[in-house]
C-alpha positions in Angstrom: -46.2 150.7 -62.1 -48.8 148.6 -60.4 -52.4 149.8 -59.9 -52.0 150.7 -56.2 -53.6 154.1 -55.6 -52.1 156.4 -52.9 -54.5 158.7 -51.0 -53.3 161.9 -49.3 -55.7 163.7 -47.0 -54.2 167.1 -46.2 -52.4 169.0 -48.9 -50.2 171.4 -47.0 -46.5 171.8 -47.8 -45.6 168.2 -46.9 -48.7 166.7 -48.5 -48.0 168.4 -51.7 -44.4 167.3 -51.6 -45.5 163.7 -51.1 -48.0 164.0 -54.0 -45.4 165.3 -56.4 -42.7 162.9 -55.5 -44.9 159.8 -55.5 -46.6 160.8 -58.8 -43.2 161.5 -60.3 -42.3 157.9 -59.4 -45.3 156.6 -61.3 -47.9 156.1 -58.6 -51.4 157.3 -59.0 -52.4 159.8 -56.2 -55.8 160.8 -55.0 -55.6 163.9 -52.7 -57.8 166.4 -50.9 -57.7 169.3 -48.5 -60.5 171.4 -47.0 -63.3 172.2 -49.5 -62.3 175.8 -49.8 -59.0 174.8 -51.3 -60.4 172.4 -53.9 -60.4 174.7 -56.9 -56.9 176.0 -56.2 -55.5 172.5 -55.8 -57.2 171.4 -59.0 -55.6 174.2 -60.9 -52.2 173.7 -59.2 -52.1 170.0 -60.2 -54.0 170.3 -63.5 -50.8 169.4 -65.5 -50.1 166.3 -63.5 -52.2 163.4 -64.9 -51.1 161.1 -62.0 -52.7 163.3 -59.4 -56.5 163.6 -59.0 -57.9 166.2 -56.6 -61.1 165.3 -54.6 -63.4 167.6 -52.8 -63.1 165.8 -49.4 -61.6 162.8 -47.7 -64.6 160.5 -48.3 -63.7 160.1 -52.0 -60.0 159.7 -51.2 -60.7 157.1 -48.5 -63.1 155.0 -50.6 -60.8 154.9 -53.7 -57.3 154.6 -52.3 -55.3 151.5 -51.3 -52.7 153.4 -49.1 -54.0 156.5 -47.4 -51.7 159.0 -45.7 -53.2 161.6 -43.3 -51.0 164.6 -43.7 -52.7 166.9 -41.2 -51.8 168.7 -38.0 -51.2 166.6 -34.9 -53.8 168.7 -33.1 -56.6 167.8 -35.6 -55.7 164.2 -36.5 -58.4 162.7 -34.2 -61.1 164.9 -35.6 -60.1 164.2 -39.3 -59.8 160.5 -38.8 -63.2 160.4 -37.0 -64.7 162.1 -40.0 -63.2 160.1 -42.9 -62.0 156.8 -41.3 -65.3 155.0 -41.6 -65.2 155.5 -45.4 -61.8 153.7 -45.7 -61.6 151.2 -48.5 -61.8 147.6 -47.4 -58.4 146.0 -46.6 -56.7 149.3 -47.3 -53.5 150.5 -45.5 -53.7 153.8 -43.5 -50.9 155.9 -42.0 -50.1 159.4 -40.9 -47.4 161.9 -41.3 -47.7 163.7 -37.9 -44.6 164.4 -35.7 -46.3 162.8 -32.7 -47.5 159.2 -33.1 -49.4 158.6 -29.8 -52.5 160.6 -30.8 -52.3 159.5 -34.4 -52.3 155.8 -33.6 -55.0 156.2 -31.0 -57.2 157.9 -33.6 -56.6 155.1 -36.1 -57.3 152.4 -33.5 -60.5 154.1 -32.5 -62.0 155.1 -35.9 -60.7 152.7 -38.5 -62.5 149.4 -39.4 -60.7 146.3 -38.0 -59.8 145.0 -41.5 -57.7 148.1 -42.2 -53.9 147.9 -41.7 -51.9 150.7 -40.1 -48.5 151.7 -41.2 -47.4 155.2 -40.4 -44.4 157.3 -41.5 -42.6 160.5 -40.7 -40.1 162.4 -42.9 -37.7 163.9 -40.4 -37.1 167.1 -42.4 -39.0 170.0 -43.8 -40.6 170.2 -47.3 -37.8 172.4 -48.7 -35.0 170.0 -47.7 -33.7 167.4 -50.2 -35.0 164.1 -48.8 -32.1 162.1 -50.2 -30.3 160.2 -47.3 -32.5 162.0 -44.7 -34.2 159.7 -42.1 -37.7 158.5 -42.8 -39.3 156.7 -39.9 -41.7 153.9 -40.9 -44.0 152.4 -38.2 -45.6 149.0 -38.7 -48.4 149.1 -36.2 -50.9 146.7 -37.5 -50.1 145.1 -40.9 -48.9 142.1 -42.8 -45.4 141.8 -44.1 -46.7 142.0 -47.6 -48.4 145.4 -46.9 -45.3 146.7 -45.1 -43.1 145.8 -48.1 -45.5 147.7 -50.4 -45.4 150.8 -48.2 -41.6 150.7 -48.1 -41.5 150.3 -51.9 -43.8 153.4 -52.3 -41.7 155.5 -49.9 -38.4 154.5 -51.6 -39.1 157.2 -54.1 -37.8 159.8 -51.6 -34.3 158.2 -51.6 -34.3 158.5 -47.8 -32.8 156.3 -45.1 -35.6 154.1 -43.8 -35.7 153.8 -40.0 -38.0 151.2 -38.5 -39.6 152.1 -35.2 -42.5 151.5 -32.9 -44.8 154.5 -32.3 -43.6 154.7 -28.7 -39.9 154.7 -29.7 -40.6 157.3 -32.4 -42.1 159.7 -30.0 -39.3 159.3 -27.5 -36.6 159.8 -30.1 -38.3 162.8 -31.7 -38.6 164.4 -28.2 -34.9 163.7 -27.6 -33.8 165.2 -31.0 -36.4 167.9 -31.7 -38.3 169.2 -28.7 -35.4 171.0 -26.9 -33.8 172.0 -30.2 -36.9 173.8 -31.2 -37.3 175.4 -27.8 -33.8 176.9 -27.9 -34.4 178.5 -31.3 -37.9 179.7 -30.5 -36.5 181.3 -27.3 -33.7 183.0 -29.3 -36.2 184.6 -31.7 -38.4 185.7 -28.8 -35.4 187.3 -27.0 -34.2 189.1 -30.1 -37.7 190.5 -30.8 -38.1 191.6 -27.2 -34.9 193.5 -27.5 -36.0 194.8 -30.9 -33.0 193.3 -32.6 -32.2 191.9 -36.0 -29.2 190.1 -34.7 -27.3 189.8 -38.0 -27.2 193.6 -38.2 -24.8 193.7 -35.2 -21.3 192.3 -35.0 -22.3 190.3 -31.9 -24.3 187.7 -33.9 -22.3 187.3 -37.1 -19.8 184.5 -37.9 -19.2 180.9 -36.9 -21.6 179.6 -34.2 -23.7 182.7 -34.4 -24.5 181.9 -38.1 -26.2 178.7 -37.0 -28.2 180.5 -34.3 -29.5 183.2 -36.7 -30.1 181.0 -39.8 -31.9 178.2 -38.0 -34.0 180.5 -35.8 -35.3 182.2 -39.0 -35.8 178.9 -40.7 -38.0 177.7 -37.8 -40.0 180.9 -37.7 -40.5 180.8 -41.5 -42.4 177.5 -41.2 -46.0 176.9 -40.0 -46.5 177.1 -36.2 -48.3 173.7 -36.0 -45.1 171.9 -37.2 -43.6 172.6 -33.7 -46.8 172.9 -31.6 -47.9 169.3 -32.1 -44.6 167.7 -31.1 -44.2 170.0 -28.1 -47.7 169.9 -26.6 -48.9 166.3 -27.5 -45.7 164.4 -26.7 -45.3 163.9 -22.9 -41.6 163.4 -23.2 -41.3 166.7 -25.0 -43.0 168.6 -22.2 -40.6 167.2 -19.7 -37.6 168.1 -21.8 -38.7 171.6 -22.6 -39.3 172.2 -18.9 -35.8 171.0 -18.1 -34.3 173.2 -20.7 -36.0 176.2 -19.2 -34.7 175.2 -15.7 -31.2 174.7 -17.1 -31.2 178.1 -18.7 -32.5 179.7 -15.4 -30.0 177.9 -13.2 -27.0 178.8 -15.4 -28.1 182.4 -15.8 -28.4 182.8 -12.0 -24.8 181.5 -11.6 -23.6 184.0 -14.1 -25.5 186.9 -12.4 -24.1 185.9 -9.0 -20.5 185.7 -10.3 -20.2 182.1 -9.1 -17.5 181.0 -11.5 -16.3 177.9 -9.7 -19.8 176.5 -9.5 -20.6 177.4 -13.0 -17.4 175.9 -14.4 -18.0 172.7 -12.4 -21.5 172.3 -13.6 -20.8 173.1 -17.2 -17.8 170.7 -17.4 -19.5 167.9 -15.6 -22.3 168.1 -18.1 -19.9 168.2 -21.0 -18.0 165.2 -19.6 -21.2 163.2 -19.4 -22.5 164.1 -22.8 -19.4 164.1 -24.9 -16.5 162.3 -23.2 -18.5 159.5 -21.5 -20.3 159.0 -24.8 -17.1 158.0 -26.4 -16.5 161.1 -28.5 -13.0 161.8 -27.3 -10.7 161.5 -30.3 -13.6 161.5 -32.8 -13.5 164.2 -35.5 -15.7 167.2 -34.9 -18.9 167.3 -36.7 -18.5 171.0 -37.5 -16.0 173.8 -37.2 -16.3 177.5 -36.5 -14.3 178.3 -39.7 -16.6 176.3 -41.9 -19.6 178.1 -40.6 -18.2 181.6 -41.3 -19.2 181.4 -45.0 -22.9 181.3 -44.1 -23.5 184.7 -42.7 -26.5 187.0 -43.1 -24.2 189.9 -42.2 -20.6 190.9 -42.7 -18.2 188.8 -40.6 -16.1 191.1 -38.4 -12.3 190.7 -38.1 -12.6 190.2 -34.4 -15.7 188.4 -33.0 -17.4 189.6 -29.8 -17.0 186.9 -27.1 -20.3 185.3 -26.2 -21.2 183.2 -23.2 -23.4 181.0 -25.4 -26.0 180.4 -22.6 -28.3 178.6 -25.1 -25.6 176.0 -25.9 -24.5 175.6 -22.2 -28.1 175.0 -21.2 -28.6 172.5 -24.0 -25.8 170.2 -22.7 -26.9 170.8 -19.1 -30.4 169.7 -20.1 -29.1 166.5 -21.9 -27.0 165.7 -18.8 -29.9 166.2 -16.4 -32.2 164.0 -18.5 -29.6 161.3 -19.2 -29.8 161.9 -23.0 -26.9 160.8 -25.2 -27.7 162.8 -28.4 -25.4 160.6 -30.6 -27.6 157.6 -29.9 -30.3 159.0 -32.2 -28.2 160.3 -35.1 -29.9 157.7 -37.4 -33.2 159.3 -36.7 -32.3 163.0 -36.3 -33.4 166.1 -38.3 -30.9 168.4 -40.2 -31.5 171.1 -37.6 -30.6 168.8 -34.7 -27.4 167.7 -36.4 -26.4 171.2 -36.9 -27.2 172.2 -33.3 -25.4 169.1 -32.0 -22.4 170.0 -34.2 -21.9 173.5 -32.9 -22.6 172.4 -29.3 -20.0 169.6 -29.6 -17.5 172.1 -31.2 -17.9 174.4 -28.1 -17.5 171.7 -25.5 -14.7 169.8 -27.2 -12.5 172.9 -27.7 -11.1 173.5 -24.1 -9.8 177.0 -24.9 -13.1 178.1 -26.3 -15.1 176.6 -23.5 -12.9 178.3 -20.9 -13.3 181.6 -22.7 -17.1 181.2 -22.7 -17.1 180.6 -18.9 -14.9 183.6 -18.3 -17.2 185.7 -20.5 -20.2 184.5 -18.7 -18.8 185.9 -15.4 -16.8 188.9 -16.4 -18.5 190.4 -19.5 -21.9 192.0 -19.4 -22.2 192.6 -23.2 -24.9 189.9 -23.6 -26.5 190.3 -20.2 -29.7 191.9 -21.5 -30.0 189.3 -24.3 -29.5 186.5 -21.7 -32.2 188.0 -19.5 -34.7 188.1 -22.3 -33.6 184.6 -23.4 -34.2 183.2 -19.9 -37.7 184.8 -19.8 -38.4 183.4 -23.3 -37.3 179.8 -22.4 -39.5 179.9 -19.3 -42.4 181.4 -21.4 -42.3 178.7 -24.0 -42.1 176.0 -21.3 -45.2 177.4 -19.6 -47.0 177.6 -23.0 -46.3 174.0 -23.7 -47.2 172.9 -20.1 -50.6 174.7 -20.4 -51.2 172.8 -23.6 -53.1 175.7 -25.3 -52.6 175.6 -29.1 -54.1 179.0 -29.6 -51.7 180.6 -27.2 -48.8 178.8 -28.8 -49.9 180.0 -32.3 -50.4 183.6 -31.2 -46.9 183.7 -29.6 -45.3 182.1 -32.6 -46.9 184.2 -35.3 -46.2 187.5 -33.5 -42.5 186.7 -33.7 -42.8 185.3 -37.1 -44.2 188.6 -38.5 -41.3 190.5 -37.0 -38.7 188.5 -38.8 -40.7 187.8 -42.0 -38.8 190.3 -44.3 -35.6 188.2 -44.0 -37.1 184.7 -44.5 -36.2 184.4 -48.2 -32.5 185.2 -47.7 -32.3 183.1 -44.5 -33.9 180.1 -46.3 -31.5 180.3 -49.2 -28.4 180.5 -47.0 -29.8 177.9 -44.6 -30.3 175.4 -47.5 -26.7 176.0 -48.6 -25.5 175.5 -45.0 -27.4 172.3 -44.5 -26.3 170.9 -47.9 -22.6 171.5 -47.3 -22.3 170.8 -43.6 -24.6 167.8 -43.2 -22.3 165.8 -45.6 -20.1 165.4 -42.5 -22.9 164.3 -40.1 
């Protein structure tokens, strides 16, 4: 392996994953986090001769040839302002945040002009196998030789390289992640408000319900900043989260008012625009209800309780209103998005099931209190993002996180199995 040294500033879950994978591939890694974590990181990586832990980013910046800032999107500007001026001459610098606009702005403002800028973004969590998952690589200011080097370094993940501009990256991540996260955050909020562990009732077990429960818990088992940065700092994300809340509210009002004809017209118009007009008619379904039954946190009942699936109807309504064709971004989508798209497609491309859902929405009040709390939750998360307050976002997230925490290990295990089996088709 050549003598290129990789620097990693920020040793959270993703930073550690990068350090381990890169060092295992033979690259030397210099890494750091905040000073209070220095001793613990030294001990954790003491048996890895390829990884050297530094006290701060000055040492990492001065000694590394390719430096990756693996820090929260909220703090990227502050961290680059602190350590950017120490960057080794003619080094390459990049970031791993989910929102590239503030990241690139920080690099342009604080890095010396001789430094090249090539960023990346692994579109999956630290506990998901990176093989064949999308890895965005952004050549912002660099020679082809440097770009080839970075691509060679990142090839150790076995991921699919997707080459984008920073602007295109932010638009695509908003399209594929922002509303998906909002939907699951809202579900968790609604269940907590109703004091429910949904898998303990027959209403939320089996098929599509398994995706809702498993992915909601998977999201809440992660760090709050993973979702806050994308939602608050990405202008496109704010607009989409606001539209999702409006779609939820509009559809819920139609259900409450018993306006079946209007509800059916709106739902099917949205479905036609997103699925049929996108050329999906005749294409095989990404997922099926039966395949999902095996991934339950609870016992699957013989007869499932009909659900109006407000969260799914609102997702397609939101895509329609915003002119988003979700299949356009499959090459750069997260595992969670592909699962969510799969169950949404399944509902809308099965006419009998979709008609049953519309009938349930008007005639069956079983889920009405859940839908009320879900509507409040969707609007609440939208307001939180619009206000742009990270502390409020964190407090809201962590309150719900603590409620579900006892079931995270089991949900993570089942969720990993679900992703491994089902994403082979997507």
